[in-house]
C-alpha positions as CSV (number, residue, x, y, z in Angstrom):
1,X,-9.5,0.2,8.0
2,X,-9.9,3.7,6.6
3,X,-9.7,3.9,2.8
4,X,-6.3,4.4,1.4
5,X,-7.0,7.7,-0.2
6,X,-8.2,8.9,3.2
7,X,-4.9,7.8,4.8
8,X,-3.1,9.4,2.1
9,X,-4.8,13.0,2.6
10,X,-3.8,12.5,6.4
11,X,-0.4,11.5,5.6
12,X,0.2,14.5,3.4
13,X,-0.7,16.8,5.8
14,X,1.8,15.5,8.3
15,X,5.5,15.8,8.8
16,X,8.1,13.0,9.5
17,X,7.4,12.2,13.2
18,X,3.7,12.7,13.0
19,X,3.8,10.2,9.9
20,X,5.5,7.7,12.1
21,X,2.7,8.0,14.7
22,X,0.2,7.6,11.9
23,X,1.7,4.5,10.7
24,X,2.0,3.1,14.1
25,X,-1.7,3.9,14.9
26,X,-2.8,2.3,11.6
27,X,-0.9,-0.8,12.8
28,X,-2.8,-0.9,15.9
29,X,-6.2,-1.0,13.8
30,X,-5.2,-4.4,12.3
31,X,-7.5,-6.9,13.7
32,X,-5.6,-9.7,15.9
33,X,-3.9,-12.5,14.2
34,X,-3.9,-15.9,16.3
35,X,-0.5,-16.9,17.2
36,X,-1.4,-20.3,15.8
37,X,-1.3,-19.1,12.4
38,X,2.0,-16.9,12.7
39,X,4.1,-19.9,11.2
40,X,6.8,-20.1,8.5
41,X,4.3,-20.6,5.9
42,X,3.0,-17.2,6.5
43,X,5.9,-15.5,7.3
44,X,6.8,-12.6,4.5
45,X,10.4,-13.2,3.6
46,X,13.1,-10.3,3.1
47,X,11.5,-8.3,5.8
48,X,14.0,-7.1,8.7
49,X,11.2,-7.3,11.1
50,X,9.0,-10.5,11.4
51,X,5.9,-10.0,9.2
52,X,3.2,-12.7,8.8
53,X,0.0,-12.4,6.3
54,X,-2.7,-14.9,6.2
55,X,-5.2,-14.8,3.4
56,X,-8.8,-15.6,4.7
57,X,-10.9,-15.8,1.3
58,X,-14.7,-14.8,1.9
59,X,-17.3,-16.9,0.2
60,X,-18.4,-13.8,-1.9
61,X,-14.8,-13.8,-3.7
62,X,-13.4,-11.2,-1.7
63,X,-10.2,-11.2,-0.1
64,X,-9.5,-10.7,3.9
65,X,-6.0,-10.7,5.4
66,X,-4.9,-11.1,8.8
67,X,-1.5,-9.6,9.3
68,X,0.9,-8.9,11.9
69,X,4.5,-7.6,12.9
70,X,6.7,-7.6,15.8
71,X,7.8,-3.9,15.0
72,X,5.2,-1.1,15.2
73,X,6.2,1.1,12.3
74,X,6.5,-2.3,10.0
75,X,3.1,-3.3,11.3
76,X,1.7,0.3,10.1
77,X,3.3,-0.5,6.7
78,X,1.6,-3.6,6.6
79,X,-1.6,-1.9,7.5
80,X,-1.1,0.4,4.6
81,X,-0.5,-2.3,2.1
82,X,-3.8,-4.0,3.4
83,X,-5.8,-0.7,3.1
84,X,-5.0,-1.1,-0.6
85,X,-6.7,-4.6,-0.9
86,X,-8.6,-5.4,2.0
87,X,-12.0,-6.9,1.3
88,X,-11.8,-6.4,-2.3
89,X,-12.6,-8.9,-5.1
90,X,-9.8,-11.3,-5.6
91,X,-10.2,-10.6,-9.3
92,X,-9.9,-6.9,-8.7
93,X,-6.7,-7.2,-6.3
94,X,-5.2,-9.6,-9.2
95,X,-5.4,-6.9,-11.7
96,X,-4.5,-4.0,-9.5
97,X,-1.0,-2.4,-9.4
98,X,-0.6,-2.3,-5.4
99,X,2.9,-0.7,-5.5
100,X,1.5,2.1,-7.9
101,X,-1.5,2.7,-5.2
102,X,1.2,3.1,-2.7
103,X,3.7,5.3,-4.6
104,X,2.1,8.6,-3.4
105,X,3.3,7.6,0.2
106,X,6.7,7.7,-1.0
107,X,7.8,5.3,1.8
108,X,10.9,4.5,0.3
109,X,12.0,8.2,1.1
110,X,10.3,8.6,4.3
111,X,11.6,5.4,6.1
112,X,14.7,3.5,6.1
113,X,15.5,0.8,3.8
114,X,15.3,-2.1,6.4
115,X,11.9,-0.8,7.1
116,X,10.7,-1.0,3.5
117,X,12.9,-4.0,2.1
118,X,9.9,-6.5,2.6
119,X,7.3,-4.4,1.1
120,X,7.7,-5.9,-2.5
121,X,7.5,-9.3,-1.1
122,X,4.3,-8.4,0.7
123,X,2.9,-7.3,-2.3
124,X,3.8,-10.3,-4.3
125,X,2.4,-12.6,-1.6
126,X,-1.0,-10.4,-1.7
127,X,-1.2,-10.5,-5.7
128,X,-0.2,-14.2,-5.7
129,X,-2.8,-15.3,-3.3
130,X,-5.4,-13.0,-5.3
131,X,-4.6,-14.4,-8.8
132,X,-4.7,-17.8,-7.3
133,X,-8.2,-17.2,-6.2
134,X,-9.2,-15.5,-9.2
135,X,-8.5,-18.4,-11.4
C-alpha cells in the first residue's frame, strides 16, 4: 500500500472520474480477506455497502488490518483509511487523528453521502482497536 502522502499527491492531480479509478485501483491492492472472517463481528456498521475490517496485531506492537467490501469504490475508501494506519504501532494509531489525515482528500465533497457515511465508524473501529492494544 502506498504511503498516504503519495496517494494524496496523485489524487490531487486527478479529476472526478480518474479519482474514482484511483480509489478502485487502491481497493484492488488490499490483501485478500478470507471469507471465514467476514462475519457480523468484523462488519462495520453504518456503511451502505458491506465492509469488514479485521485487526491482526503483530508481535512487535504494530497493527495490521485485513479489510474488504462488496463495492469497488467503498473498498477503495477502506484502503485509503488503512493507508493512514497500516503497520504502524498501536500507540501511534491510538494518538492519531485519522479523520484529519484523510481530510485533504475531501471525500464528502467528491463522493456521495452513501459512500462516505461509514467512514467515521471505520475510523472509530480502528482507533478503538489501537487504544485497546496500546494499553
